[in-house]
Every structure is written in C-alpha cells, then in structure tokens.
C-alpha positions in Angstrom: 22.8 -22.3 6.4 25.6 -22.5 3.9 28.2 -20.2 3.8 28.9 -18.2 0.5 31.3 -19.6 -1.8 34.6 -17.9 -2.0 34.9 -19.0 -5.6 33.0 -16.6 -8.5 30.5 -18.6 -10.7 32.7 -17.5 -13.7 35.9 -19.0 -11.9 33.8 -22.3 -11.6 32.6 -22.6 -15.0 36.3 -21.8 -16.2 37.3 -24.9 -14.0 34.7 -27.1 -15.1 35.5 -26.4 -19.0 39.3 -26.6 -18.1 38.4 -30.3 -16.9 36.5 -31.3 -19.8 39.2 -30.0 -22.4 42.0 -30.9 -20.6 43.9 -34.6 -20.7 45.1 -33.7 -17.3 44.0 -35.6 -14.3 41.0 -33.6 -12.2 43.5 -33.5 -9.3 46.6 -32.1 -11.1 44.1 -29.5 -12.5 42.6 -28.8 -9.0 46.4 -28.3 -7.5 47.1 -26.0 -10.2 43.8 -23.9 -9.6 44.3 -23.8 -6.0 41.1 -25.7 -5.0 40.6 -28.9 -3.3 40.1 -31.8 -5.8 36.9 -33.0 -4.5 35.4 -29.6 -4.6 36.1 -29.4 -8.6 34.7 -32.9 -8.8 31.7 -31.5 -7.0 31.4 -28.5 -9.7 32.0 -31.0 -12.5 29.1 -33.3 -11.4 26.9 -30.4 -10.7 27.6 -28.9 -14.4 26.6 -32.5 -15.8 23.3 -32.6 -13.5 22.8 -29.1 -14.7 22.8 -30.2 -18.4 21.1 -33.3 -18.2 18.5 -31.7 -16.2 18.1 -29.1 -18.9 17.6 -32.0 -21.7 15.5 -34.5 -19.7 13.6 -32.7 -17.2 10.0 -34.0 -16.5 7.1 -31.4 -17.1 5.9 -29.9 -13.7 2.3 -31.0 -12.6 -0.5 -29.1 -13.3 -2.9 -27.8 -10.8 -5.3 -30.3 -12.0 -2.6 -33.0 -11.7 -1.8 -32.2 -8.4 -5.4 -32.0 -7.1 -6.0 -35.4 -8.7 -2.9 -36.7 -6.9 -4.0 -35.7 -3.5 -7.1 -37.2 -3.7 -5.7 -40.6 -4.9 -3.4 -40.5 -2.0 -6.2 -40.2 0.4 -8.1 -42.8 -1.3 -5.2 -45.3 -0.8 -5.1 -44.0 2.5 -8.7 -44.8 3.2 -8.4 -48.1 1.1 -5.2 -49.4 3.7 -6.9 -48.4 6.8 -10.2 -50.8 5.6 -7.5 -53.6 4.4 -6.0 -53.5 7.9 -9.5 -53.3 9.8 -11.0 -56.3 7.6 -7.4 -58.4 8.3 -7.9 -57.8 12.0 -11.4 -58.7 11.9 -10.7 -61.6 10.0 -8.1 -62.8 12.7 -10.4 -62.1 15.5 -13.1 -64.4 14.3 -10.1 -67.0 13.3 -9.4 -67.4 16.9 -13.3 -67.4 18.0 -13.8 -70.2 15.8 -10.8 -72.1 16.9 -11.5 -72.3 20.4 
C-alpha cells in the first residue's frame, strides 16, 4: 500500500507549471522547491500522460463488445487445443509409418 504524499496536489501542479514555464533545469527547480529531482520528474511525466490520455483516450468497450471478446478468446483457446491435438496425431502417424 502506498503511503500518502507529503505534498499537496496544488503544490505538485504548481511545481509542474514552474518546470514548464521556466528556462531553469529541472534539477535546479527541484532543489529550490526542496523536492527530489526524480520526484519532480515523475510529476511532470504524470501530468503529460494525463494530458495525453485526455486527448487520445480510447473509448471503453461496450457490454456487447466485451461479451464478443470473451467468446472469441474462448474460441481461440478451443482452436489452439484442436491444432495441438492434430499436430501430435500427425507426429504419431509419421513415426508409425516410418517404422
């Protein structure tokens, strides 16, 4: 279980905004804020992912699509099992014919 952050959400947002608007290196900004530079880098990356996710998020599957996906996966498993049985049978008969 993750421990709660010692930094508020607003502090993180402000820190990310400062990194984006400043010409200073991320390490320097982190030092000035009293935050580990990797922590700050993680906040910036999380903000970028959140923004990218909002723009290009794929829609959730509908109930019908989920059911179809479940059936298709079951059919694939069945066909793979059949293929394995046929491959083993072919190997068996090839050995028998070769003796």
